[in-house]
PDB file with one MODEL, atoms N, CA, C and O in Angstrom:
MODEL        1
ATOM      1  N   MET A   1      -1.428  18.793  -7.773  1.00  0.00           N
ATOM      2  CA  MET A   1      -1.817  18.806  -6.372  1.00  0.00           C
ATOM      3  C   MET A   1      -1.715  20.248  -5.869  1.00  0.00           C
ATOM      4  O   MET A   1      -0.726  20.938  -6.117  1.00  0.00           O
ATOM      5  N   SER A   2      -2.734  20.678  -5.172  1.00  0.00           N
ATOM      6  CA  SER A   2      -2.761  22.057  -4.701  1.00  0.00           C
ATOM      7  C   SER A   2      -1.842  22.234  -3.493  1.00  0.00           C
ATOM      8  O   SER A   2      -1.382  21.271  -2.879  1.00  0.00           O
ATOM      9  N   ARG A   3      -1.602  23.475  -3.187  1.00  0.00           N
ATOM     10  CA  ARG A   3      -0.735  23.799  -2.047  1.00  0.00           C
ATOM     11  C   ARG A   3      -1.327  23.286  -0.732  1.00  0.00           C
ATOM     12  O   ARG A   3      -0.604  22.778   0.126  1.00  0.00           O
ATOM     13  N   ASP A   4      -2.649  23.424  -0.581  1.00  0.00           N
ATOM     14  CA  ASP A   4      -3.312  22.940   0.631  1.00  0.00           C
ATOM     15  C   ASP A   4      -3.228  21.425   0.753  1.00  0.00           C
ATOM     16  O   ASP A   4      -3.018  20.899   1.846  1.00  0.00           O
ATOM     17  N   SER A   5      -3.390  20.727  -0.357  1.00  0.00           N
ATOM     18  CA  SER A   5      -3.323  19.270  -0.281  1.00  0.00           C
ATOM     19  C   SER A   5      -1.889  18.807   0.016  1.00  0.00           C
ATOM     20  O   SER A   5      -1.697  17.782   0.671  1.00  0.00           O
ATOM     21  N   HIS A   6      -0.891  19.548  -0.457  1.00  0.00           N
ATOM     22  CA  HIS A   6       0.501  19.236  -0.102  1.00  0.00           C
ATOM     23  C   HIS A   6       0.707  19.397   1.405  1.00  0.00           C
ATOM     24  O   HIS A   6       1.348  18.567   2.050  1.00  0.00           O
ATOM     25  N   ARG A   7       0.159  20.465   1.945  1.00  0.00           N
ATOM     26  CA  ARG A   7       0.270  20.705   3.395  1.00  0.00           C
ATOM     27  C   ARG A   7      -0.416  19.611   4.189  1.00  0.00           C
ATOM     28  O   ARG A   7       0.136  19.093   5.160  1.00  0.00           O
ATOM     29  N   GLU A   8      -1.632  19.260   3.768  1.00  0.00           N
ATOM     30  CA  GLU A   8      -2.383  18.211   4.460  1.00  0.00           C
ATOM     31  C   GLU A   8      -1.638  16.880   4.408  1.00  0.00           C
ATOM     32  O   GLU A   8      -1.583  16.155   5.401  1.00  0.00           O
ATOM     33  N   ASP A   9      -1.075  16.566   3.268  1.00  0.00           N
ATOM     34  CA  ASP A   9      -0.317  15.320   3.119  1.00  0.00           C
ATOM     35  C   ASP A   9       0.915  15.332   4.026  1.00  0.00           C
ATOM     36  O   ASP A   9       1.197  14.342   4.701  1.00  0.00           O
ATOM     37  N   ALA A  10       1.634  16.430   4.044  1.00  0.00           N
ATOM     38  CA  ALA A  10       2.824  16.546   4.900  1.00  0.00           C
ATOM     39  C   ALA A  10       2.449  16.454   6.373  1.00  0.00           C
ATOM     40  O   ALA A  10       3.136  15.788   7.147  1.00  0.00           O
ATOM     41  N   LEU A  11       1.384  17.103   6.759  1.00  0.00           N
ATOM     42  CA  LEU A  11       0.931  17.069   8.147  1.00  0.00           C
ATOM     43  C   LEU A  11       0.515  15.658   8.551  1.00  0.00           C
ATOM     44  O   LEU A  11       0.849  15.204   9.646  1.00  0.00           O
ATOM     45  N   ARG A  12      -0.212  14.961   7.677  1.00  0.00           N
ATOM     46  CA  ARG A  12      -0.642  13.591   7.951  1.00  0.00           C
ATOM     47  C   ARG A  12       0.564  12.677   8.135  1.00  0.00           C
ATOM     48  O   ARG A  12       0.581  11.826   9.024  1.00  0.00           O
ATOM     49  N   ARG A  13       1.566  12.859   7.290  1.00  0.00           N
ATOM     50  CA  ARG A  13       2.776  12.027   7.404  1.00  0.00           C
ATOM     51  C   ARG A  13       3.545  12.336   8.697  1.00  0.00           C
ATOM     52  O   ARG A  13       4.097  11.431   9.321  1.00  0.00           O
ATOM     53  N   LEU A  14       3.579  13.597   9.091  1.00  0.00           N
ATOM     54  CA  LEU A  14       4.278  13.971  10.323  1.00  0.00           C
ATOM     55  C   LEU A  14       3.577  13.451  11.574  1.00  0.00           C
ATOM     56  O   LEU A  14       4.223  12.977  12.509  1.00  0.00           O
ATOM     57  N   LEU A  15       2.262  13.546  11.579  1.00  0.00           N
ATOM     58  CA  LEU A  15       1.497  13.128  12.755  1.00  0.00           C
ATOM     59  C   LEU A  15       1.367  11.617  12.866  1.00  0.00           C
ATOM     60  O   LEU A  15       1.202  11.090  13.967  1.00  0.00           O
ATOM     61  N   GLY A  16       1.439  10.921  11.754  1.00  0.00           N
ATOM     62  CA  GLY A  16       1.313   9.471  11.771  1.00  0.00           C
ATOM     63  C   GLY A  16      -0.143   9.050  11.805  1.00  0.00           C
ATOM     64  O   GLY A  16      -1.047   9.880  11.907  1.00  0.00           O
ATOM     65  N   PRO A  17      -0.351   7.757  11.718  1.00  0.00           N
ATOM     66  CA  PRO A  17      -1.720   7.246  11.638  1.00  0.00           C
ATOM     67  C   PRO A  17      -2.433   7.263  12.985  1.00  0.00           C
ATOM     68  O   PRO A  17      -1.805   7.268  14.043  1.00  0.00           O
ATOM     69  N   ALA A  18      -3.747   7.270  12.916  1.00  0.00           N
ATOM     70  CA  ALA A  18      -4.564   7.219  14.125  1.00  0.00           C
ATOM     71  C   ALA A  18      -4.699   5.787  14.631  1.00  0.00           C
ATOM     72  O   ALA A  18      -4.992   5.563  15.806  1.00  0.00           O
ATOM     73  N   GLU A  19      -4.484   4.816  13.740  1.00  0.00           N
ATOM     74  CA  GLU A  19      -4.590   3.415  14.114  1.00  0.00           C
ATOM     75  C   GLU A  19      -3.206   2.753  14.095  1.00  0.00           C
ATOM     76  O   GLU A  19      -2.240   3.342  13.609  1.00  0.00           O
ATOM     77  N   PRO A  20      -3.115   1.533  14.622  1.00  0.00           N
ATOM     78  CA  PRO A  20      -1.826   0.834  14.625  1.00  0.00           C
ATOM     79  C   PRO A  20      -1.324   0.613  13.194  1.00  0.00           C
ATOM     80  O   PRO A  20      -2.111   0.478  12.257  1.00  0.00           O
ATOM     81  N   GLU A  21      -0.022   0.579  13.055  1.00  0.00           N
ATOM     82  CA  GLU A  21       0.558   0.331  11.739  1.00  0.00           C
ATOM     83  C   GLU A  21       1.726  -0.636  11.855  1.00  0.00           C
ATOM     84  O   GLU A  21       2.260  -0.859  12.942  1.00  0.00           O
ATOM     85  N   LEU A  22       2.109  -1.202  10.732  1.00  0.00           N
ATOM     86  CA  LEU A  22       3.248  -2.104  10.675  1.00  0.00           C
ATOM     87  C   LEU A  22       4.549  -1.311  10.644  1.00  0.00           C
ATOM     88  O   LEU A  22       4.546  -0.111  10.371  1.00  0.00           O
ATOM     89  N   THR A  23       5.649  -1.983  10.923  1.00  0.00           N
ATOM     90  CA  THR A  23       6.973  -1.393  10.709  1.00  0.00           C
ATOM     91  C   THR A  23       7.350  -1.617   9.245  1.00  0.00           C
ATOM     92  O   THR A  23       6.662  -2.355   8.539  1.00  0.00           O
ATOM     93  N   CYS A  24       8.421  -0.996   8.786  1.00  0.00           N
ATOM     94  CA  CYS A  24       8.888  -1.212   7.414  1.00  0.00           C
ATOM     95  C   CYS A  24       9.252  -2.684   7.192  1.00  0.00           C
ATOM     96  O   CYS A  24       8.959  -3.241   6.134  1.00  0.00           O
ATOM     97  N   GLU A  25       9.874  -3.301   8.163  1.00  0.00           N
ATOM     98  CA  GLU A  25      10.260  -4.709   8.037  1.00  0.00           C
ATOM     99  C   GLU A  25       9.022  -5.597   7.918  1.00  0.00           C
ATOM    100  O   GLU A  25       8.981  -6.492   7.075  1.00  0.00           O
ATOM    101  N   GLN A  26       8.024  -5.356   8.750  1.00  0.00           N
ATOM    102  CA  GLN A  26       6.787  -6.137   8.675  1.00  0.00           C
ATOM    103  C   GLN A  26       6.077  -5.889   7.348  1.00  0.00           C
ATOM    104  O   GLN A  26       5.526  -6.813   6.749  1.00  0.00           O
ATOM    105  N   CYS A  27       6.095  -4.653   6.898  1.00  0.00           N
ATOM    106  CA  CYS A  27       5.490  -4.302   5.622  1.00  0.00           C
ATOM    107  C   CYS A  27       6.148  -5.090   4.500  1.00  0.00           C
ATOM    108  O   CYS A  27       5.459  -5.679   3.668  1.00  0.00           O
ATOM    109  N   PHE A  28       7.459  -5.104   4.471  1.00  0.00           N
ATOM    110  CA  PHE A  28       8.190  -5.821   3.433  1.00  0.00           C
ATOM    111  C   PHE A  28       7.853  -7.308   3.464  1.00  0.00           C
ATOM    112  O   PHE A  28       7.682  -7.927   2.415  1.00  0.00           O
ATOM    113  N   ASP A  29       7.757  -7.883   4.662  1.00  0.00           N
ATOM    114  CA  ASP A  29       7.449  -9.313   4.812  1.00  0.00           C
ATOM    115  C   ASP A  29       6.048  -9.655   4.308  1.00  0.00           C
ATOM    116  O   ASP A  29       5.829 -10.756   3.803  1.00  0.00           O
ATOM    117  N   GLU A  30       5.106  -8.738   4.437  1.00  0.00           N
ATOM    118  CA  GLU A  30       3.702  -9.006   4.100  1.00  0.00           C
ATOM    119  C   GLU A  30       3.260  -8.434   2.754  1.00  0.00           C
ATOM    120  O   GLU A  30       2.136  -8.684   2.318  1.00  0.00           O
ATOM    121  N   LEU A  31       4.123  -7.677   2.099  1.00  0.00           N
ATOM    122  CA  LEU A  31       3.695  -6.924   0.921  1.00  0.00           C
ATOM    123  C   LEU A  31       3.222  -7.816  -0.227  1.00  0.00           C
ATOM    124  O   LEU A  31       2.221  -7.495  -0.866  1.00  0.00           O
ATOM    125  N   ASP A  32       3.901  -8.909  -0.503  1.00  0.00           N
ATOM    126  CA  ASP A  32       3.492  -9.798  -1.598  1.00  0.00           C
ATOM    127  C   ASP A  32       2.072 -10.307  -1.373  1.00  0.00           C
ATOM    128  O   ASP A  32       1.226 -10.228  -2.264  1.00  0.00           O
ATOM    129  N   ARG A  33       1.824 -10.821  -0.193  1.00  0.00           N
ATOM    130  CA  ARG A  33       0.498 -11.360   0.131  1.00  0.00           C
ATOM    131  C   ARG A  33      -0.557 -10.256   0.067  1.00  0.00           C
ATOM    132  O   ARG A  33      -1.647 -10.460  -0.467  1.00  0.00           O
ATOM    133  N   TYR A  34      -0.226  -9.093   0.613  1.00  0.00           N
ATOM    134  CA  TYR A  34      -1.155  -7.966   0.627  1.00  0.00           C
ATOM    135  C   TYR A  34      -1.567  -7.575  -0.791  1.00  0.00           C
ATOM    136  O   TYR A  34      -2.752  -7.394  -1.069  1.00  0.00           O
ATOM    137  N   VAL A  35      -0.591  -7.445  -1.682  1.00  0.00           N
ATOM    138  CA  VAL A  35      -0.877  -7.036  -3.062  1.00  0.00           C
ATOM    139  C   VAL A  35      -1.709  -8.097  -3.776  1.00  0.00           C
ATOM    140  O   VAL A  35      -2.643  -7.753  -4.502  1.00  0.00           O
ATOM    141  N   GLU A  36      -1.397  -9.366  -3.590  1.00  0.00           N
ATOM    142  CA  GLU A  36      -2.172 -10.423  -4.228  1.00  0.00           C
ATOM    143  C   GLU A  36      -3.632 -10.377  -3.787  1.00  0.00           C
ATOM    144  O   GLU A  36      -4.538 -10.464  -4.616  1.00  0.00           O
ATOM    145  N   VAL A  37      -3.857 -10.242  -2.489  1.00  0.00           N
ATOM    146  CA  VAL A  37      -5.227 -10.174  -1.974  1.00  0.00           C
ATOM    147  C   VAL A  37      -5.901  -8.890  -2.435  1.00  0.00           C
ATOM    148  O   VAL A  37      -7.077  -8.903  -2.800  1.00  0.00           O
ATOM    149  N   GLU A  38      -5.178  -7.800  -2.423  1.00  0.00           N
ATOM    150  CA  GLU A  38      -5.712  -6.508  -2.848  1.00  0.00           C
ATOM    151  C   GLU A  38      -6.220  -6.581  -4.292  1.00  0.00           C
ATOM    152  O   GLU A  38      -7.299  -6.072  -4.598  1.00  0.00           O
ATOM    153  N   ILE A  39      -5.453  -7.204  -5.163  1.00  0.00           N
ATOM    154  CA  ILE A  39      -5.833  -7.290  -6.573  1.00  0.00           C
ATOM    155  C   ILE A  39      -6.975  -8.287  -6.775  1.00  0.00           C
ATOM    156  O   ILE A  39      -7.897  -8.019  -7.544  1.00  0.00           O
ATOM    157  N   GLU A  40      -6.924  -9.414  -6.105  1.00  0.00           N
ATOM    158  CA  GLU A  40      -7.938 -10.456  -6.301  1.00  0.00           C
ATOM    159  C   GLU A  40      -9.254 -10.176  -5.573  1.00  0.00           C
ATOM    160  O   GLU A  40     -10.324 -10.514  -6.080  1.00  0.00           O
ATOM    161  N   HIS A  41      -9.182  -9.559  -4.382  1.00  0.00           N
ATOM    162  CA  HIS A  41     -10.373  -9.430  -3.547  1.00  0.00           C
ATOM    163  C   HIS A  41     -10.688  -8.005  -3.106  1.00  0.00           C
ATOM    164  O   HIS A  41     -11.713  -7.777  -2.462  1.00  0.00           O
ATOM    165  N   GLY A  42      -9.838  -7.050  -3.436  1.00  0.00           N
ATOM    166  CA  GLY A  42     -10.107  -5.656  -3.107  1.00  0.00           C
ATOM    167  C   GLY A  42      -9.376  -5.171  -1.860  1.00  0.00           C
ATOM    168  O   GLY A  42      -8.853  -5.954  -1.067  1.00  0.00           O
ATOM    169  N   ASP A  43      -9.361  -3.853  -1.719  1.00  0.00           N
ATOM    170  CA  ASP A  43      -8.656  -3.190  -0.618  1.00  0.00           C
ATOM    171  C   ASP A  43      -9.164  -3.609   0.755  1.00  0.00           C
ATOM    172  O   ASP A  43      -8.381  -3.872   1.668  1.00  0.00           O
ATOM    173  N   ALA A  44     -10.478  -3.666   0.888  1.00  0.00           N
ATOM    174  CA  ALA A  44     -11.048  -3.961   2.206  1.00  0.00           C
ATOM    175  C   ALA A  44     -10.599  -5.328   2.710  1.00  0.00           C
ATOM    176  O   ALA A  44     -10.238  -5.475   3.878  1.00  0.00           O
ATOM    177  N   ARG A  45     -10.620  -6.325   1.833  1.00  0.00           N
ATOM    178  CA  ARG A  45     -10.209  -7.678   2.240  1.00  0.00           C
ATOM    179  C   ARG A  45      -8.719  -7.699   2.562  1.00  0.00           C
ATOM    180  O   ARG A  45      -8.316  -8.338   3.534  1.00  0.00           O
ATOM    181  N   ALA A  46      -7.901  -7.025   1.783  1.00  0.00           N
ATOM    182  CA  ALA A  46      -6.461  -6.969   2.049  1.00  0.00           C
ATOM    183  C   ALA A  46      -6.195  -6.303   3.395  1.00  0.00           C
ATOM    184  O   ALA A  46      -5.329  -6.742   4.151  1.00  0.00           O
ATOM    185  N   ASP A  47      -6.941  -5.248   3.689  1.00  0.00           N
ATOM    186  CA  ASP A  47      -6.781  -4.552   4.962  1.00  0.00           C
ATOM    187  C   ASP A  47      -7.197  -5.430   6.140  1.00  0.00           C
ATOM    188  O   ASP A  47      -6.613  -5.338   7.220  1.00  0.00           O
ATOM    189  N   GLU A  48      -8.203  -6.281   5.937  1.00  0.00           N
ATOM    190  CA  GLU A  48      -8.613  -7.218   6.985  1.00  0.00           C
ATOM    191  C   GLU A  48      -7.521  -8.250   7.273  1.00  0.00           C
ATOM    192  O   GLU A  48      -7.233  -8.566   8.427  1.00  0.00           O
ATOM    193  N   LEU A  49      -6.923  -8.764   6.200  1.00  0.00           N
ATOM    194  CA  LEU A  49      -5.933  -9.833   6.354  1.00  0.00           C
ATOM    195  C   LEU A  49      -4.579  -9.334   6.842  1.00  0.00           C
ATOM    196  O   LEU A  49      -3.833 -10.079   7.477  1.00  0.00           O
ATOM    197  N   VAL A  50      -4.262  -8.090   6.552  1.00  0.00           N
ATOM    198  CA  VAL A  50      -2.980  -7.524   6.980  1.00  0.00           C
ATOM    199  C   VAL A  50      -3.262  -6.184   7.672  1.00  0.00           C
ATOM    200  O   VAL A  50      -3.037  -5.124   7.088  1.00  0.00           O
ATOM    201  N   PRO A  51      -3.754  -6.234   8.918  1.00  0.00           N
ATOM    202  CA  PRO A  51      -4.068  -4.998   9.635  1.00  0.00           C
ATOM    203  C   PRO A  51      -2.822  -4.129   9.823  1.00  0.00           C
ATOM    204  O   PRO A  51      -1.739  -4.631  10.127  1.00  0.00           O
ATOM    205  N   GLY A  52      -2.991  -2.859   9.642  1.00  0.00           N
ATOM    206  CA  GLY A  52      -1.896  -1.918   9.834  1.00  0.00           C
ATOM    207  C   GLY A  52      -1.113  -1.611   8.575  1.00  0.00           C
ATOM    208  O   GLY A  52      -0.309  -0.679   8.555  1.00  0.00           O
ATOM    209  N   MET A  53      -1.341  -2.391   7.513  1.00  0.00           N
ATOM    210  CA  MET A  53      -0.596  -2.163   6.267  1.00  0.00           C
ATOM    211  C   MET A  53      -0.991  -0.839   5.631  1.00  0.00           C
ATOM    212  O   MET A  53      -0.121  -0.047   5.268  1.00  0.00           O
ATOM    213  N   ARG A  54      -2.283  -0.586   5.490  1.00  0.00           N
ATOM    214  CA  ARG A  54      -2.736   0.643   4.839  1.00  0.00           C
ATOM    215  C   ARG A  54      -2.202   1.874   5.581  1.00  0.00           C
ATOM    216  O   ARG A  54      -1.744   2.830   4.956  1.00  0.00           O
ATOM    217  N   ALA A  55      -2.264   1.841   6.911  1.00  0.00           N
ATOM    218  CA  ALA A  55      -1.763   2.968   7.701  1.00  0.00           C
ATOM    219  C   ALA A  55      -0.271   3.173   7.454  1.00  0.00           C
ATOM    220  O   ALA A  55       0.196   4.307   7.346  1.00  0.00           O
ATOM    221  N   HIS A  56       0.469   2.080   7.364  1.00  0.00           N
ATOM    222  CA  HIS A  56       1.898   2.205   7.120  1.00  0.00           C
ATOM    223  C   HIS A  56       2.166   2.773   5.729  1.00  0.00           C
ATOM    224  O   HIS A  56       3.002   3.662   5.573  1.00  0.00           O
ATOM    225  N   LEU A  57       1.467   2.268   4.729  1.00  0.00           N
ATOM    226  CA  LEU A  57       1.678   2.746   3.361  1.00  0.00           C
ATOM    227  C   LEU A  57       1.332   4.225   3.216  1.00  0.00           C
ATOM    228  O   LEU A  57       1.970   4.943   2.446  1.00  0.00           O
ATOM    229  N   GLU A  58       0.335   4.672   3.948  1.00  0.00           N
ATOM    230  CA  GLU A  58      -0.040   6.086   3.880  1.00  0.00           C
ATOM    231  C   GLU A  58       0.998   6.989   4.540  1.00  0.00           C
ATOM    232  O   GLU A  58       1.080   8.177   4.227  1.00  0.00           O
ATOM    233  N   GLY A  59       1.789   6.428   5.454  1.00  0.00           N
ATOM    234  CA  GLY A  59       2.763   7.242   6.172  1.00  0.00           C
ATOM    235  C   GLY A  59       4.203   7.046   5.762  1.00  0.00           C
ATOM    236  O   GLY A  59       5.073   7.811   6.180  1.00  0.00           O
ATOM    237  N   CYS A  60       4.477   6.031   4.946  1.00  0.00           N
ATOM    238  CA  CYS A  60       5.862   5.728   4.569  1.00  0.00           C
ATOM    239  C   CYS A  60       6.004   5.778   3.050  1.00  0.00           C
ATOM    240  O   CYS A  60       5.544   4.882   2.343  1.00  0.00           O
ATOM    241  N   GLN A  61       6.628   6.807   2.573  1.00  0.00           N
ATOM    242  CA  GLN A  61       6.760   7.013   1.135  1.00  0.00           C
ATOM    243  C   GLN A  61       7.541   5.884   0.461  1.00  0.00           C
ATOM    244  O   GLN A  61       7.175   5.448  -0.631  1.00  0.00           O
ATOM    245  N   ALA A  62       8.606   5.410   1.095  1.00  0.00           N
ATOM    246  CA  ALA A  62       9.418   4.350   0.492  1.00  0.00           C
ATOM    247  C   ALA A  62       8.615   3.061   0.336  1.00  0.00           C
ATOM    248  O   ALA A  62       8.652   2.433  -0.722  1.00  0.00           O
ATOM    249  N   CYS A  63       7.898   2.668   1.369  1.00  0.00           N
ATOM    250  CA  CYS A  63       7.091   1.445   1.291  1.00  0.00           C
ATOM    251  C   CYS A  63       5.922   1.620   0.333  1.00  0.00           C
ATOM    252  O   CYS A  63       5.553   0.678  -0.368  1.00  0.00           O
ATOM    253  N   ASP A  64       5.338   2.806   0.294  1.00  0.00           N
ATOM    254  CA  ASP A  64       4.241   3.065  -0.629  1.00  0.00           C
ATOM    255  C   ASP A  64       4.715   2.959  -2.070  1.00  0.00           C
ATOM    256  O   ASP A  64       3.995   2.428  -2.915  1.00  0.00           O
ATOM    257  N   GLU A  65       5.898   3.446  -2.365  1.00  0.00           N
ATOM    258  CA  GLU A  65       6.451   3.324  -3.715  1.00  0.00           C
ATOM    259  C   GLU A  65       6.676   1.851  -4.068  1.00  0.00           C
ATOM    260  O   GLU A  65       6.389   1.426  -5.187  1.00  0.00           O
ATOM    261  N   GLU A  66       7.185   1.083  -3.119  1.00  0.00           N
ATOM    262  CA  GLU A  66       7.382  -0.354  -3.337  1.00  0.00           C
ATOM    263  C   GLU A  66       6.032  -1.038  -3.594  1.00  0.00           C
ATOM    264  O   GLU A  66       5.918  -1.894  -4.471  1.00  0.00           O
ATOM    265  N   HIS A  67       5.027  -0.654  -2.828  1.00  0.00           N
ATOM    266  CA  HIS A  67       3.681  -1.205  -2.991  1.00  0.00           C
ATOM    267  C   HIS A  67       3.133  -0.893  -4.373  1.00  0.00           C
ATOM    268  O   HIS A  67       2.618  -1.783  -5.050  1.00  0.00           O
ATOM    269  N   ARG A  68       3.238   0.348  -4.795  1.00  0.00           N
ATOM    270  CA  ARG A  68       2.730   0.745  -6.110  1.00  0.00           C
ATOM    271  C   ARG A  68       3.461   0.008  -7.239  1.00  0.00           C
ATOM    272  O   ARG A  68       2.839  -0.421  -8.211  1.00  0.00           O
ATOM    273  N   SER A  69       4.763  -0.134  -7.105  1.00  0.00           N
ATOM    274  CA  SER A  69       5.551  -0.836  -8.123  1.00  0.00           C
ATOM    275  C   SER A  69       5.167  -2.308  -8.204  1.00  0.00           C
ATOM    276  O   SER A  69       4.982  -2.852  -9.293  1.00  0.00           O
ATOM    277  N   LEU A  70       5.051  -2.945  -7.047  1.00  0.00           N
ATOM    278  CA  LEU A  70       4.688  -4.357  -7.025  1.00  0.00           C
ATOM    279  C   LEU A  70       3.284  -4.564  -7.573  1.00  0.00           C
ATOM    280  O   LEU A  70       3.048  -5.502  -8.335  1.00  0.00           O
ATOM    281  N   ARG A  71       2.362  -3.707  -7.197  1.00  0.00           N
ATOM    282  CA  ARG A  71       0.990  -3.820  -7.691  1.00  0.00           C
ATOM    283  C   ARG A  71       0.954  -3.668  -9.221  1.00  0.00           C
ATOM    284  O   ARG A  71       0.243  -4.414  -9.896  1.00  0.00           O
ATOM    285  N   ALA A  72       1.703  -2.723  -9.763  1.00  0.00           N
ATOM    286  CA  ALA A  72       1.756  -2.531 -11.212  1.00  0.00           C
ATOM    287  C   ALA A  72       2.363  -3.750 -11.899  1.00  0.00           C
ATOM    288  O   ALA A  72       1.890  -4.168 -12.956  1.00  0.00           O
ATOM    289  N   LEU A  73       3.401  -4.317 -11.309  1.00  0.00           N
ATOM    290  CA  LEU A  73       4.051  -5.496 -11.874  1.00  0.00           C
ATOM    291  C   LEU A  73       3.105  -6.692 -11.883  1.00  0.00           C
ATOM    292  O   LEU A  73       3.009  -7.401 -12.884  1.00  0.00           O
ATOM    293  N   VAL A  74       2.412  -6.917 -10.780  1.00  0.00           N
ATOM    294  CA  VAL A  74       1.485  -8.050 -10.690  1.00  0.00           C
ATOM    295  C   VAL A  74       0.342  -7.878 -11.686  1.00  0.00           C
ATOM    296  O   VAL A  74      -0.062  -8.842 -12.336  1.00  0.00           O
ATOM    297  N   ARG A  75      -0.171  -6.680 -11.809  1.00  0.00           N
ATOM    298  CA  ARG A  75      -1.255  -6.430 -12.776  1.00  0.00           C
ATOM    299  C   ARG A  75      -0.776  -6.642 -14.205  1.00  0.00           C
ATOM    300  O   ARG A  75      -1.480  -7.247 -15.013  1.00  0.00           O
ATOM    301  N   ALA A  76       0.414  -6.150 -14.522  1.00  0.00           N
ATOM    302  CA  ALA A  76       0.955  -6.320 -15.870  1.00  0.00           C
ATOM    303  C   ALA A  76       1.186  -7.799 -16.166  1.00  0.00           C
ATOM    304  O   ALA A  76       0.923  -8.262 -17.276  1.00  0.00           O
ATOM    305  N   ASP A  77       1.671  -8.528 -15.187  1.00  0.00           N
ATOM    306  CA  ASP A  77       1.894  -9.963 -15.362  1.00  0.00           C
ATOM    307  C   ASP A  77       0.575 -10.692 -15.585  1.00  0.00           C
ATOM    308  O   ASP A  77       0.493 -11.588 -16.425  1.00  0.00           O
ATOM    309  N   ALA A  78      -0.458 -10.310 -14.834  1.00  0.00           N
ATOM    310  CA  ALA A  78      -1.772 -10.931 -14.988  1.00  0.00           C
ATOM    311  C   ALA A  78      -2.339 -10.635 -16.365  1.00  0.00           C
ATOM    312  O   ALA A  78      -2.929 -11.519 -16.987  1.00  0.00           O
ATOM    313  N   GLU A  79      -2.176  -9.420 -16.854  1.00  0.00           N
ATOM    314  CA  GLU A  79      -2.674  -9.058 -18.185  1.00  0.00           C
ATOM    315  C   GLU A  79      -1.932  -9.839 -19.260  1.00  0.00           C
ATOM    316  O   GLU A  79      -2.544 -10.308 -20.219  1.00  0.00           O
ATOM    317  N   ALA A  80      -0.619  -9.982 -19.108  1.00  0.00           N
ATOM    318  CA  ALA A  80       0.175 -10.722 -20.087  1.00  0.00           C
ATOM    319  C   ALA A  80      -0.228 -12.197 -20.097  1.00  0.00           C
ATOM    320  O   ALA A  80      -0.262 -12.828 -21.153  1.00  0.00           O
ATOM    321  N   THR A  81      -0.526 -12.732 -18.943  1.00  0.00           N
ATOM    322  CA  THR A  81      -0.930 -14.135 -18.845  1.00  0.00           C
ATOM    323  C   THR A  81      -2.274 -14.365 -19.502  1.00  0.00           C
ATOM    324  O   THR A  81      -2.482 -15.397 -20.140  1.00  0.00           O
ATOM    325  N   HIS A  82      -3.199 -13.411 -19.355  1.00  0.00           N
ATOM    326  CA  HIS A  82      -4.539 -13.547 -19.941  1.00  0.00           C
ATOM    327  C   HIS A  82      -4.527 -13.385 -21.444  1.00  0.00           C
ATOM    328  O   HIS A  82      -5.426 -13.897 -22.112  1.00  0.00           O
ATOM    329  N   THR A  83      -3.549 -12.694 -22.008  1.00  0.00           N
ATOM    330  CA  THR A  83      -3.510 -12.477 -23.443  1.00  0.00           C
ATOM    331  C   THR A  83      -2.762 -13.578 -24.178  1.00  0.00           C
ATOM    332  O   THR A  83      -2.851 -13.681 -25.401  1.00  0.00           O
ATOM    333  N   ASP A  84      -2.023 -14.402 -23.437  1.00  0.00           N
ATOM    334  CA  ASP A  84      -1.274 -15.499 -24.073  1.00  0.00           C
ATOM    335  C   ASP A  84      -2.153 -16.671 -24.403  1.00  0.00           C
ATOM    336  O   ASP A  84      -1.674 -17.670 -24.940  1.00  0.00           O
TER     337      ASP A  84
ENDMDL
END
């Protein structure tokens, strides 16, 4: 990642999202459903069903890490199920 992109990322996180976002607690409550819809139907559909999630994930490193981990786990589980 370049120096400029690091700056842009830091600035975006400091300024926060332009649209409404969830709190960390709301994010945690909705994350399972969001990831399932995201994997089965795509980002756009997940964003429709859980408004504010994407904005929160883009601004909260801890929740974004949880999202990435859960998404990887669900995908790995789905792959293991299909190969059995």
